[in-house]
C-alpha positions in Angstrom: 61.8 -67.5 8.6 59.0 -68.7 6.4 58.1 -65.2 5.3 61.8 -64.5 4.6 62.0 -67.4 2.5 59.1 -66.6 0.4 60.7 -63.2 -0.3 64.1 -64.5 -1.1 63.1 -67.4 -3.1 61.6 -65.6 -6.3 64.7 -63.4 -6.5 66.9 -66.5 -6.3 65.0 -68.3 -8.8 65.1 -65.5 -11.2 68.7 -65.1 -10.6 69.4 -68.6 -11.2 67.4 -68.7 -14.4 69.0 -65.6 -15.9 72.4 -67.2 -15.0 71.6 -70.4 -16.9 70.3 -68.2 -19.9 73.5 -66.3 -20.0 75.5 -69.7 -19.9 73.3 -71.0 -22.6 73.8 -68.0 -24.8 77.5 -68.3 -24.2 77.6 -71.7 -25.3 75.4 -71.4 -28.3 75.7 -67.8 -29.5 79.3 -67.1 -28.2 79.1 -64.1 -26.1 77.4 -62.8 -22.9 80.3 -63.3 -20.6 83.2 -60.6 -20.7 86.2 -62.4 -22.2 89.6 -61.5 -20.8 91.1 -58.2 -22.1 93.5 -59.0 -25.0 96.8 -57.4 -24.9 97.2 -54.1 -27.0 99.5 -54.7 -30.0 100.1 -51.1 -30.3 99.9 -47.7 -28.2 96.7 -45.6 -28.9 97.2 -43.1 -31.6 95.7 -40.4 -29.3 94.1 -37.2 -30.5 95.2 -36.4 -34.1 94.7 -33.5 -36.3 94.3 -34.4 -40.1 96.9 -32.8 -42.2 96.0 -31.6 -45.8 97.8 -30.5 -48.9 96.8 -28.7 -52.2 96.0 -31.4 -54.8 99.0 -31.7 -57.3 98.7 -32.9 -60.9 101.2 -35.5 -60.2 99.1 -37.0 -57.4 99.0 -41.0 -57.5 95.8 -43.0 -57.6 95.5 -45.2 -54.6 93.4 -48.3 -54.3 92.2 -49.8 -50.9 91.6 -53.5 -50.9 88.6 -55.1 -49.0 90.4 -55.8 -45.7 91.2 -59.1 -44.2 88.6 -60.2 -41.7 91.3 -61.2 -39.2 89.4 -64.3 -38.0 92.3 -66.7 -38.4 94.7 -64.6 -36.5 92.6 -63.0 -33.8 93.9 -62.3 -30.4 92.7 -64.7 -27.6 89.9 -63.0 -25.6 88.5 -60.9 -28.6 84.8 -61.0 -29.2 84.0 -61.4 -33.0 80.7 -61.6 -34.6 81.5 -63.2 -38.0 78.6 -61.4 -39.7 79.5 -57.9 -38.5 83.2 -58.5 -39.1 82.7 -59.3 -42.5 80.7 -56.0 -43.0 83.5 -54.3 -41.1 86.0 -55.6 -43.7 84.3 -53.3 -46.2 82.9 -50.5 -43.9 86.5 -49.7 -42.7 88.1 -49.3 -46.0 85.2 -47.1 -47.4 85.5 -45.1 -44.2 89.2 -44.6 -44.8 88.8 -43.7 -48.4 86.7 -40.6 -47.2 89.6 -39.4 -44.9 92.3 -40.0 -47.5 90.3 -38.0 -50.0 90.0 -35.1 -47.5 93.8 -35.0 -47.4 94.1 -33.8 -50.9 97.4 -36.0 -51.3 95.8 -38.4 -53.9 94.5 -38.5 -57.4 91.6 -41.1 -57.4 91.0 -43.2 -54.2 89.0 -46.4 -54.8 87.9 -49.1 -52.5 88.6 -52.4 -54.7 87.6 -56.0 -54.1 91.2 -57.3 -54.0 94.7 -56.3 -54.6 94.7 -57.8 -58.0 93.8 -54.6 -59.4 96.6 -52.7 -60.8 97.2 -49.2 -59.3 100.2 -47.1 -58.6 99.6 -47.6 -54.9 97.6 -50.4 -53.1 96.7 -50.4 -49.4 95.7 -53.5 -47.6 94.7 -54.1 -44.0 93.8 -56.7 -41.4 91.2 -56.1 -38.8 92.8 -57.1 -35.4 90.2 -55.8 -33.2 86.9 -54.0 -33.6 84.5 -54.3 -30.8 83.0 -50.7 -30.4 85.4 -50.0 -27.6 88.8 -50.5 -29.6 89.9 -50.6 -33.1 93.1 -52.1 -34.0 94.3 -52.4 -37.7 97.4 -53.9 -39.4 98.0 -51.5 -42.5 100.4 -52.2 -45.5 101.0 -49.9 -48.4 102.7 -51.4 -51.5 103.7 -49.6 -54.6 103.3 -51.0 -58.1 107.0 -52.0 -58.1 106.2 -54.5 -55.3 108.0 -52.5 -52.7 106.4 -52.3 -49.1 106.3 -48.7 -48.1 104.3 -49.0 -44.9 103.7 -51.8 -42.3 102.3 -50.6 -39.0 99.6 -51.5 -36.5 97.2 -48.6 -35.6 95.1 -48.5 -32.4 92.4 -46.2 -31.2 90.2 -46.4 -28.3 86.7 -45.0 -28.0 85.3 -42.7 -25.1 82.0 -42.7 -23.6 81.6 -39.1 -25.3 81.8 -40.8 -28.7 78.4 -42.5 -28.1 75.8 -42.1 -29.4 77.2 -41.8 -32.8 76.2 -38.5 -34.2 75.3 -38.0 -37.9 78.5 -37.6 -39.7 80.7 -38.6 -36.6 83.0 -41.4 -36.4 84.1 -42.7 -33.1 87.6 -43.8 -34.3 88.3 -40.8 -36.4 91.7 -40.5 -34.8 93.0 -43.7 -36.3 91.8 -42.8 -39.9 93.6 -39.5 -39.5 96.6 -41.1 -38.2 96.8 -43.5 -41.2 96.1 -40.6 -43.7 98.9 -38.5 -42.1 101.3 -41.4 -42.5 100.4 -41.8 -46.1 100.6 -38.2 -46.9 104.0 -38.3 -45.5 105.0 -41.1 -47.9 103.5 -39.3 -50.7 105.4 -36.2 -50.0 108.8 -38.1 -50.0 108.1 -39.3 -53.5 109.7 -37.5 -56.5 107.8 -36.6 -59.5 110.2 -39.1 -61.4 109.2 -41.9 -59.1 105.5 -41.0 -59.1 105.7 -41.4 -63.0 107.3 -44.7 -62.9 104.8 -46.1 -60.5 102.0 -44.9 -62.8 103.7 -46.6 -65.9 104.4 -49.6 -64.0 100.8 -50.0 -63.0 99.7 -49.6 -66.7 102.3 -52.0 -68.1 101.5 -54.6 -65.6 97.9 -54.2 -66.2 98.6 -54.4 -70.1 100.6 -57.7 -69.5 97.4 -59.4 -68.4 95.6 -58.5 -71.6 98.5 -59.3 -74.0 101.6 -61.0 -72.4 103.1 -61.4 -75.7 103.2 -57.7 -76.4 103.5 -56.0 -73.1 105.8 -58.4 -71.0 109.0 -56.9 -72.6 108.3 -53.6 -70.8 108.5 -54.9 -67.3 110.9 -57.4 -65.5 110.3 -59.0 -62.1 113.3 -59.8 -59.9 113.9 -62.9 -57.5 112.8 -60.7 -54.7 109.4 -60.0 -56.3 110.1 -56.4 -57.2 109.1 -54.9 -60.7 111.3 -52.7 -62.9 110.4 -50.7 -65.9 112.4 -51.6 -68.7 111.0 -49.2 -71.4 107.7 -47.5 -72.2 105.9 -46.8 -75.6 106.6 -43.5 -77.0 104.1 -40.8 -76.7 101.6 -40.9 -79.6 102.3 -44.7 -80.1 98.7 -46.1 -81.4 99.4 -49.2 -79.0 99.6 -46.8 -76.1 96.4 -45.0 -77.0 94.4 -48.2 -77.6 95.9 -49.3 -74.2 94.7 -46.1 -72.4 91.3 -46.6 -73.7 90.9 -50.1 -72.5 92.3 -48.9 -69.2 89.4 -46.4 -68.9 87.2 -49.1 -69.5 88.6 -51.2 -66.7 88.2 -48.3 -64.5 84.4 -48.2 -65.3 84.1 -51.5 -63.4 86.2 -50.5 -60.5 84.4 -47.2 -60.2 80.9 -48.8 -60.4 82.0 -51.3 -57.6 83.3 -48.5 -55.5 80.2 -46.7 -55.9 78.2 -49.9 -54.9 80.3 -50.2 -51.7 79.6 -46.6 -50.8 75.8 -47.2 -51.2 76.0 -50.3 -49.0 77.8 -48.5 -46.3 75.1 -45.9 -46.5 72.5 -48.6 -46.0 74.2 -50.3 -42.9 75.5 -47.0 -41.3 72.7 -46.5 -38.8 72.5 -50.1 -37.6 76.3 -50.3 -37.4 76.5 -47.2 -35.2 73.8 -48.8 -32.8 75.8 -52.2 -32.9 79.0 -50.3 -31.9 77.3 -48.5 -29.2 75.7 -51.4 -27.5 78.8 -53.5 -28.0 80.8 -50.6 -26.2 78.4 -50.8 -23.4 78.9 -54.8 -23.1 82.7 -54.1 -23.4 82.6 -51.5 -20.6 80.7 -53.7 -18.4 83.3 -56.3 -18.8 86.1 -54.0 -17.8 84.0 -53.0 -14.6 83.5 -56.8 -14.2 87.4 -57.7 -14.3 88.3 -54.7 -12.3 86.1 -55.8 -9.3 86.8 -59.5 -9.7 88.8 -59.6 -6.5 86.3 -57.9 -4.4 83.8 -60.2 -5.5 85.8 -63.3 -4.6 86.1 -61.8 -1.1 82.5 -61.1 -0.9 79.7 -63.7 -0.3 78.2 -63.5 -3.6 79.8 -63.7 -6.9 77.5 -61.3 -8.8 74.3 -59.7 -8.3 71.0 -60.1 -10.0 71.2 -56.5 -11.1 74.6 -56.8 -12.7 73.3 -60.0 -14.7 70.3 -58.1 -16.0 72.6 -55.4 -17.1 74.9 -57.6 -19.1 72.1 -59.5 -20.5 70.3 -56.4 -21.4 73.4 -55.1 -23.4 73.9 -58.5 -24.9 70.2 -58.7 -26.0 70.6 -55.2 -27.6 73.9 -56.4 -29.5 72.1 -59.5 -30.8 69.1 -57.3 -32.2 71.5 -55.2 -33.8 73.5 -58.1 -35.2 70.3 -59.6 -36.7 69.5 -56.3 -38.4 73.1 -56.1 -39.8 72.9 -59.7 -41.0 70.0 -58.9 -43.3 71.7 -55.7 -44.4 75.1 -57.3 -44.9 74.0 -60.0 -47.3 74.8 -57.6 -50.3 78.4 -57.1 -49.0 79.3 -60.5 -50.5 78.3 -59.0 -53.8 76.2 -62.2 -54.6 73.1 -60.3 -55.2 74.5 -57.4 -57.2 74.8 -56.9 -60.9 77.1 -54.7 -62.7 75.9 -53.0 -65.8 78.5 -51.4 -68.1 78.0 -49.9 -71.5 81.3 -49.5 -73.8 80.9 -48.3 -77.3 77.3 -48.8 -77.6 77.5 -52.4 -76.1 75.7 -53.3 -72.9 77.5 -55.9 -70.6 75.7 -57.3 -67.7 77.9 -59.1 -65.2 76.7 -61.4 -62.4 78.1 -63.3 -59.4 80.6 -62.2 -56.8 82.7 -59.1 -57.1 85.7 -61.3 -58.0 83.6 -63.3 -60.6 82.4 -60.1 -62.1 86.0 -58.5 -62.5 87.1 -61.9 -64.0 84.3 -61.6 -66.5 85.2 -57.8 -67.2 88.9 -58.8 -67.7 88.0 -61.5 -70.3 85.8 -59.1 -72.0 88.6 -56.4 -72.2 91.0 -58.9 -73.3 88.9 -60.0 -76.4 88.4 -56.4 -77.1 92.2 -55.8 -77.2 92.9 -58.8 -79.4 90.1 -58.1 -81.8 91.5 -54.4 -82.3 95.1 -55.3 -82.4 94.8 -58.6 -84.2 96.8 -60.2 -81.5 96.3 -63.6 -79.7 94.4 -64.2 -76.8 96.4 -65.3 -73.7 95.7 -68.8 -72.4 92.5 -69.2 -70.5 90.9 -66.1 -72.0 
């Protein structure tokens, strides 16, 4: 009996210590225990083949706003790392933009900092779940006239064959293809006249922010929040030429930020792939844990030392990757970035968050427009 106790005690002590460590991590860090599986909000998209079309001269430009992180409305039981979710709110739109460009249905696809940017079509999204095992997104598409063209929840589930992530692969490629195909169908249903109207509305709404006194008369807004084009400057109108030039300068900023977003994605791509793989392992362990819960209740022991080692090992890998991402993701807020733009031999250096830099740039363009036209500056410019 004595020798048996000598053999059992170290294992029991180690098991107890590891159990306490897991509890401490759960209380302080938020995650080694597998939470209950959240209810799916939509069926999986399944295997999806991406549809493509020949690019058209009437193809509309499309903006993708940085996604809502979904922290306030997250489902009960979902595991969220705020640092990673902040990165995902940008990584997912940048990834989606690549699939949309492959479809050939669009003019220019830009990832923008918010929906305040005026484009013919603006796509927004909210991350409902993203844990390496499941990606669930709420996607909304609005036109420049304010109409809601798409409002749908998409869900995709990863397979063990999706990990480790190979270079150039995407574990949730099917969800991006499904979104791309739905947007393509919407584009196909539009007449050339509708496309032209949306292009003009986007331009006139942008112009209204530069000089309301001059351009507000071209657009009306209904009580339901829908915009209508009342009239449009004639081709060759000097005012329209000046406006087109200012619009191109606005695009300089948007393109610069879009490029910075793509570069930041390249920097975190490898760490993010590893994080998703390890988080998938942790999620899969949680699924196994739940499926065998009734068995464990009927047995003498609730869990094994090996099982605790497995979950803690996966959790530790996840935390290591999260720390790597934390360092890389600092730039995602845009606080450490600077935008340098050159216009008519003048160099402008913009600092601060992306929102602050865009506000600065809008003020500069407003002043340029006022100087060229002799018009008055709008309030707060």
